[in-house]
N, CA, C and O atoms as a DFTB+ gen file, in Angstrom:
212 C
 N C O
     1  1     123.222      67.615     142.981
     2  2     121.934      68.070     142.487
     3  2     121.637      69.491     142.958
     4  3     120.999      70.256     142.234
     5  1     122.085      69.857     144.152
     6  2     121.824      71.212     144.647
     7  2     122.572      72.251     143.833
     8  3     122.093      73.374     143.671
     9  1     123.750      71.891     143.314
    10  2     124.488      72.838     142.466
    11  2     123.729      73.095     141.166
    12  3     123.706      74.217     140.660
    13  1     123.117      72.057     140.640
    14  2     122.363      72.190     139.394
    15  2     121.140      73.080     139.584
    16  3     120.869      73.933     138.740
    17  1     120.402      72.903     140.665
    18  2     119.227      73.744     140.913
    19  2     119.631      75.180     141.209
    20  3     118.926      76.115     140.829
    21  1     120.756      75.362     141.881
    22  2     121.250      76.722     142.134
    23  2     121.635      77.387     140.816
    24  3     121.407      78.582     140.630
    25  1     122.219      76.610     139.902
    26  2     122.579      77.141     138.588
    27  2     121.336      77.566     137.808
    28  3     121.349      78.600     137.142
    29  1     120.284      76.790     137.885
    30  2     119.052      77.121     137.170
    31  2     118.359      78.350     137.754
    32  3     117.692      79.085     137.026
    33  1     118.508      78.579     139.043
    34  2     117.862      79.727     139.677
    35  2     118.673      81.012     139.542
    36  3     118.144      82.100     139.769
    37  1     119.947      80.900     139.175
    38  2     120.821      82.068     139.052
    39  2     120.404      82.887     137.830
    40  3     120.349      82.359     136.719
    41  1     120.110      84.178     138.031
    42  2     119.653      85.043     136.939
    43  2     120.639      86.155     136.613
    44  3     120.274      87.091     135.902
    45  1     121.857      86.094     137.097
    46  2     122.835      87.149     136.836
    47  2     123.194      87.242     135.362
    48  3     123.299      88.344     134.824
    49  1     123.382      86.125     134.708
    50  2     123.705      86.141     133.289
    51  2     122.560      86.669     132.444
    52  3     122.785      87.346     131.441
    53  1     121.348      86.365     132.839
    54  2     120.179      86.838     132.088
    55  2     120.098      88.363     132.130
    56  3     119.722      88.990     131.139
    57  1     120.442      88.951     133.248
    58  2     120.416      90.407     133.354
    59  2     121.444      91.034     132.420
    60  3     121.161      92.039     131.769
    61  1     122.629      90.448     132.351
    62  2     123.661      90.969     131.446
    63  2     123.210      90.872     129.996
    64  3     123.454      91.785     129.207
    65  1     122.562      89.784     129.643
    66  2     122.071      89.621     128.272
    67  2     120.988      90.647     127.973
    68  3     120.947      91.193     126.870
    69  1     120.115      90.917     128.929
    70  2     119.068      91.928     128.723
    71  2     119.672      93.307     128.512
    72  3     119.228      94.054     127.640
    73  1     120.680      93.649     129.305
    74  2     121.342      94.947     129.113
    75  2     122.022      95.012     127.753
    76  3     122.020      96.064     127.114
    77  1     122.594      93.921     127.307
    78  2     123.209      93.893     125.980
    79  2     122.187      94.084     124.880
    80  3     122.447      94.791     123.906
    81  1     121.027      93.462     125.023
    82  2     119.964      93.635     124.018
    83  2     119.444      95.066     123.996
    84  3     119.193      95.621     122.926
    85  1     119.283      95.657     125.158
    86  2     118.818      97.045     125.227
    87  2     119.831      97.971     124.568
    88  3     119.454      98.864     123.809
    89  1     121.121      97.763     124.854
    90  2     122.164      98.597     124.254
    91  2     122.188      98.443     122.742
    92  3     122.380      99.427     122.027
    93  1     121.998      97.230     122.243
    94  2     122.009      97.029     120.799
    95  2     120.789      97.673     120.142
    96  3     120.904      98.223     119.047
    97  1     119.629      97.616     120.786
    98  2     118.442      98.270     120.224
    99  2     118.598      99.783     120.194
   100  3     118.180     100.434     119.237
   101  1     119.197     100.341     121.236
   102  2     119.439     101.788     121.255
   103  2     120.409     102.176     120.146
   104  3     120.209     103.192     119.480
   105  1     121.454     101.386     119.939
   106  2     122.417     101.716     118.895
   107  2     121.790     101.610     117.499
   108  3     122.109     102.408     116.618
   109  1     120.911     100.642     117.294
   110  2     120.217     100.532     116.001
   111  2     119.319     101.745     115.785
   112  3     119.252     102.279     114.678
   113  1     118.629     102.183     116.834
   114  2     117.765     103.367     116.714
   115  2     118.586     104.609     116.385
   116  3     118.157     105.440     115.584
   117  1     119.758     104.742     116.992
   118  2     120.621     105.894     116.709
   119  2     121.099     105.853     115.259
   120  3     121.118     106.881     114.583
   121  1     121.478     104.684     114.787
   122  2     121.943     104.564     113.399
   123  2     120.837     104.919     112.419
   124  3     121.083     105.612     111.432
   125  1     119.623     104.453     112.681
   126  2     118.495     104.776     111.797
   127  2     118.214     106.277     111.805
   128  3     117.967     106.868     110.754
   129  1     118.251     106.895     112.991
   130  2     117.985     108.333     113.088
   131  2     119.059     109.137     112.365
   132  3     118.743     110.094     111.657
   133  1     120.316     108.762     112.533
   134  2     121.395     109.504     111.864
   135  2     121.365     109.309     110.353
   136  3     121.712     110.222     109.604
   137  1     120.957     108.139     109.904
   138  2     120.826     107.909     108.465
   139  2     119.735     108.800     107.884
   140  3     119.917     109.398     106.823
   141  1     118.611     108.889     108.570
   142  2     117.525     109.751     108.100
   143  2     117.949     111.217     108.116
   144  3     117.637     111.967     107.191
   145  1     118.654     111.621     109.157
   146  2     119.139     113.002     109.235
   147  2     120.122     113.293     108.115
   148  3     120.074     114.363     107.508
   149  1     121.010     112.353     107.837
   150  2     121.980     112.537     106.758
   151  2     121.315     112.660     105.407
   152  3     121.737     113.468     104.580
   153  1     120.286     111.876     105.169
   154  2     119.552     111.951     103.908
   155  2     118.865     113.303     103.766
   156  3     118.874     113.906     102.693
   157  1     118.272     113.771     104.859
   158  2     117.624     115.082     104.827
   159  2     118.613     116.210     104.591
   160  3     118.325     117.140     103.837
   161  1     119.778     116.138     105.227
   162  2     120.799     117.168     105.026
   163  2     121.334     117.140     103.600
   164  3     121.592     118.190     103.012
   165  1     121.499     115.964     103.051
   166  2     121.970     115.857     101.672
   167  2     120.975     116.505     100.722
   168  3     121.372     117.199      99.786
   169  1     119.702     116.288     100.950
   170  2     118.675     116.900     100.116
   171  2     118.699     118.417     100.248
   172  3     118.571     119.132      99.254
   173  1     118.861     118.903     101.467
   174  2     118.906     120.344     101.691
   175  2     120.099     120.986     100.983
   176  3     119.951     122.014     100.321
   177  1     121.274     120.386     101.121
   178  2     122.457     120.954     100.470
   179  2     122.381     120.841      98.956
   180  3     122.914     121.699      98.252
   181  1     121.736     119.810      98.439
   182  2     121.538     119.710      96.998
   183  2     120.635     120.830      96.492
   184  3     120.891     121.410      95.436
   185  1     119.590     121.130      97.238
   186  2     118.695     122.224      96.867
   187  2     119.422     123.567      96.904
   188  3     119.253     124.395      96.008
   189  1     120.227     123.778      97.938
   190  2     120.982     125.044      98.061
   191  2     121.968     125.175      96.909
   192  3     122.113     126.256      96.338
   193  1     122.643     124.090      96.565
   194  2     123.609     124.129      95.456
   195  2     122.903     124.438      94.147
   196  3     123.420     125.207      93.337
   197  1     121.743     123.857      93.925
   198  2     120.996     124.111      92.695
   199  2     120.552     125.563      92.622
   200  3     120.573     126.160      91.547
   201  1     120.152     126.138      93.748
   202  2     119.710     127.539      93.761
   203  2     120.897     128.481      93.524
   204  3     120.726     129.520      92.888
   205  1     122.068     128.152      94.009
   206  2     123.225     129.015      93.826
   207  2     123.752     128.971      92.403
   208  3     124.353     129.936      91.930
   209  1     123.531     127.867      91.725
   210  2     123.997     127.775      90.323
   211  2     122.975     128.429      89.455
   212  3     123.142     128.479      88.236
């Protein structure tokens, strides 16, 4: 029974899961930001191409 209560009190795995969630949220934010930047750059280059023609 003491092994079971020690297992329930152990929080090492929970910390690893929290770090994994934080890393995944940061990566999603980076992907969203780069997608928006890419869309803006595409619009800018389309405008420049239209002006040059």
